[in-house]
N, C-alpha and C positions, 0 to 999 in steps of 0.2 A: 474215297479219303472220309470225307465227312461220317459217314455213317458205318466206319469200320471203326473212328472214334467212338460212337452214340451208342456200338455196341458195346464197346470196351469198359465204356460206364455204365450201362445198365448190367452188367455181369455180377451177379450177387457174389459170387463167390470172390470175384476183386477188390469189392468195395468193403466185404469182410477182413479179408488182407487185408487192406489199406487202413482200416479202421484200427485192428490190430496194432501195426507194427506202428500209426501215430502215437494210439494210448500208452503203447508199452514207451515209445521212447517219451512221453510225459512223463509216467511215472521213475523210472532211471533217469530222468534231471531230478524230479523232485527228492529220492533218496540221495543223489549227490549233491544237493542244496543242500539236507538235513545233515550229511556231513560237519558241514562248519555250522551247527548250532553251539555246541559249545567252544571256548578259546584255546582249549590242546585239539580239539578236533579235524586243525591238517593245517598246513602252512597257507595263513591269511595274510594280505598286505601288513595288516596294521600290527601285526604281533610285534614286530622291534620296535616300535616307536615304545 
């Protein structure tokens, strides 16, 4: 069991796919947060006060 887990961690293609998904998620989250930059960018909790 331990050697199988170590083989998975040492697989270069799985590392590449994992890092790609991780950084893609970060970029998508930053784009989503950038959407709220201006006050007309979306529904924000303080727009109605």
